[in-house]
N, C-alpha and C positions, 0 to 999 in steps of 0.2 A: 448609488446609495448601498446596494447590497454588496458590491465589491469592496467599499470602504469598510463596511461592518466585517467582512471576511478578513481583511487585512488587519483590522484592530483585534479581532479574536486570535489570529495568528500571533500578533505581537504579544498578546497577553500570555499565550501558552509558551512562547519562547522565553519571555521574561520569567515566568514561573520556573522554567527549567534552569535558568541562570541562578535564580535565588536558591533553589534547592541544591545546586552544586556546591554551595558554601555551608550547608547546614546538615547534610545527611552523611551516613557512613560510606565507607569505601565499597561495601557490598551493594548498597543502594545505588551508588554511582554507577556501578556495573550494570545493574538493572536499568537505569535510566539510559545508559548507552545502547543497551539491547532494544529498548523501547524507541529510541531515535531511529535506529537502523530499520526496525520493523516499520516505523511510520513512513520512511521513505519508500519501502516496498509497497505498502498499502496505498500510498498516494498514487503510485503507478498503477496498481490494480483498479483504482478508481477510474482511470481513463477507460479501461475495458469494460468493467462491470457497472460502475456508477454512471458514466457518461454515455457509453455506446450500448449498454445493455448486453454485453457478451459475458456469458457465464464461463469463466476460466478457472479451472482446477489444476492448471499447470504452471502457476505463477512461481512456485518454488524452484522449478527447473531453470527459469531465467535468472533467478537470484544465484543458483549454483553455477550457471555458465559464466556469469560475471566474476564470481569468486574464484573458480577454477582457472579462468583465463588470466586473472591477475596472479594467482599463486603459481601457475606454471611459468609465466614469463619472468617473475621475479626470482624464483628458486632455480629454474633450469637454464634461463638465458641471462640471468643477472641484470635485468632491467630495473630501473627505479619504479617504485609503486605508482608514482604520478604518471610516468610514461606508460606503464603497463595498463593502467586503468583505461587509457583511450581506446586501444584495439579491443579490450575486453568488453567495454560497454557498447562500442560501435558494432562489434561482431555480433553481440547478442541481439541488438536492434535488427540487424540484417537477417539473422537466422529467423527471428520472430516474423519479420515481413515475408520471408520466403515461405515459412510454414503457414502464415496466415491466409494466403490465397486458397490453398486447398482445404484448410481446416474451417475457415469462416463460411464455407458453403453449407456447413451444418448449422442447425439451429437448436436452441433450448437444451434439453438434456442430452441430445446427441453430441453437441459441442462440449458440454461439460465432461462427458465420458471420454471424448477424444483428447481433450487437454489433460485429463487425468492419466490417460495412457501415455501421453507425452512425458509427463512427470515421472511415471514409473519406469518408462524406457531410459530416461536420463539417469535415474538412480542405478539401474542395471549396468549401463554403460560405465558409469563412474566407478562402480564396485568391481568391474571385471577388466577394465582397460588398465592393467597394473603398471605397464611401462610408462604411461603418460600421467595417470592420476594417482598412482600409489595404492589403488584398490581400496579396500576397506581400512587400510592403515592410514589413508589420507595423505595430505601434504602438510608438513610441519615447517617451523622456522621461516615463516613468511615475514619479510621485513616490514616494519612499521613506517608510518609517515613522519616526515620532518618538514618543518616549515620555517624558512629563514635560519636554518641552523639549529632549530629547537625541535627535539623529538616529541611527537604527540603520543607518547606511550602511557602516560599517567591517565587514570580514569577521569580525573576532573579536566585535565587538558584536552583529552579526546572529546569529552562532552561539549566543551566550548566549540571545538571545531565541528562536531556533529550537529549541534544546534544551528550553527552558521550555515552549514550545508543544507540542513533541513529547511531553514527559512528561505534560502534562495530557490530551492526546488519547489517549495510550496507556493512561493510567489509566481514562479513560472507556470505552475499548474492553474493558479488562479487567472493569470493572464490568458492561458489557453481556453479556460472555461468561458471567459468573456468575449473571446474572439469568434470570428466566423466559423473556424474549425470546430470550436466547442459547441456552438449552436447546431452545426451540422451533426455532430455526434449525438446530441440529445434528440435531434429530429429523427435520426435513424433508430434510436432506442425507442421512441414513442410510436413510430409508424414508418416502416421502411417503404411501404408502397407510396404513402403520401410524401415522404421525403424524395423519392426518386422522381415523382411527378413534378416536384418543384425545382428539379435540376440538380439534386444532391447526387454525387457519385457514391452510391451506398457501399460498394465493395472497397473503393479507395479510402473512404472515411473509416470503415470497420478495421481495415488493415493498418491504417495509420494509428488508430486507437490502440490496437494490439501491439504495434512496434513501440509506441510511446510507453505503454505499460511495461514492456520488457526492458526498455532502456533504464527506466527508474528502478526496476528489479535488479538489473545488473549494477547500477550504482550502489544499491544496498548491499549487494554481494561483495563488492570491492571494499566497502566500509567494514563489513563483517570480517573479511579476510585480514585486512590490515590491523584490526582491533584485536581479534582472537589469535592471530598468527598461526591458525591451523584450520584446515577444511577437510571434511570427510563426507562420504555419500549420505550418512545419517542426518547431516545438518540441512539437507535439501530434499527430503522425501515428501511424499504426498500429504502426510499428516501436517506439515508446515504449511502447505498450499491451502489446506482447509482452514488452518488457523488464521492465515492472512485474510481469507474470505470472511471469517467470522469477526475479525477485528473491524472490517469495513461495515459489516451489517450492524454490529453493536454500536459503533460510532455514528453511523448515518451515511448511507451510500449517496454518491453524488456530491459530497461535500469534502473539502480539504481538511477542515477542522474535525469532521467526524472521523476521517482516517487517522489523524493524530490522536484524538481522544481514545478511539477504539484500540489502537496499537498500544498506548500507555496502559489503559485499563487491563487488557488481557495479558500484558506482560507481567504486571504486578499481581494479578488475581491469583495465580497459583501460590505465591508467597503469602498472601493475606489469608488464604484458605488452606494453608498447610496443615492446620489442626484437624481438618476433615479426613486426611489421609486419602484413601482410595475413594472416599465418598465424594472427592472433588470433582470427579468425572461426571458423576450423577448430577451434582449441583450445576455444573457447566451446561450439561444437556438441558436441564429444566430451564435455566436462565436464558439460553438461546431460544428455547420454545416460546418462553414468555415474551421475549422481545419481538420475535416474528409475529405473534398474535396480537400483543397489545401496543407494541412500539415499532411498527413497520418502518418508520423513518429513523429509528435509532435514537441515540441520546440527543444528538443535535436537533432532531425534530421535536423531541419533548421540550428542549430549552426554548425553541421558537415558539411553541404553543403556550408556555408560561409567560413569555415576553409579550405576546400579542395582546393588546388591550381588549378588554371585553366591551363590546358595543352595547349601549342601552337599547332596549327594544324601541322600535319606531312607534310614534304615537298613532292611535287608531284614527282613521279618516272617516268623516261623515259622508254618508251616501247622498244621492240626490233627494231623498225623502227627509233628509236632516237627521236620520238615525245613525249614531255612532256604532260602527261594527269593528270587530277585531280583525 
C-alpha cells in the first residue's frame, strides 16, 4: 500500500510539471529544468544518506564526473551524447565503488569531512588539469540531445524529456527501496551491528548504496551538460553538495517524493526571495534550523502527519471493583 501511495504521489508531481510546462514563462521553464536535474541528483543522494545513513558531502563531485565525462567525450572524441553518457555514468559508479571501500570505514562526521575533501579535490583537479578539462574556462559547445531526429534544445521540449527520465529513475528508486537491498540499506542505517548479526554484508551494502548514489549523480551531470552546453569547476563545488543535502533534508530524507519536493523548493526559493537581497542567506539558514528542530522528517513527514487520522481516546475500563478509572 505504501508503494502504491508513493507511485501516486510521484505521478501527481510529474503531472504538475507537465501542466506547468504549458502555462509558465521561458525563464520559469529553465528553472523547472534545473529543478528536475537537481531532483535526479537528490534521489541518488537519498540512497546514501536517506537509506543507508551515510553522510556524504561529496555528491557534487560525482555530478561533475558525469558531466565532464560526457563533455570530454562529445567535444574531444566526437561521440554522440547518448553514447558518451554510458561510460560517463558507468565510470562514475566504478570510481565511487572503488573510493567507497576505504572511505566507508569512516563513520559520522569523519565520513562527512572525507567526502567534503573528495569534492574539494575534484574542484582543484578540474580547475588545474587544463589540457583535459579546460581549467576554469570550462568546456563549451557541448552538443545537445536529439530523439528520433528531433532536437531537445527548447526548454519545454527538454522539460518533457527530463520529466520522463525523472519518472523512470524515481520508479527504479522506489523499486529498490521495496527490495531486499533497500531493506538491507535501512537495516544498516538503523543498527550496523544488528544488521551484521542477521547476515547482512554491511560493507557491501554501504558500498552499493554509495555507488548507486554516484550513478544517479552522474546521470544528473549528463543532463546538466547537454542542457546547459557548458561545464566548469564552479558548477560542481562543495557548496552545491551542501545544497543537495539541504534539498533532501527539507523535502524529507528516505523518501523519493521528499527528494523531488526539496529539489523543486530550493531551486525556486532564491527567486521567490530575491527581494531580500543578501538577507536571503540569513533566511535560508534560519529555515534550515527550524526544519531540523521542528520538522526532522521534512515536508513529506509533515504531510503524513496531517493525513494521519486522529484516533479517538479509548474508553475507560472498569476495574475489578466496578470503579471506572482513566
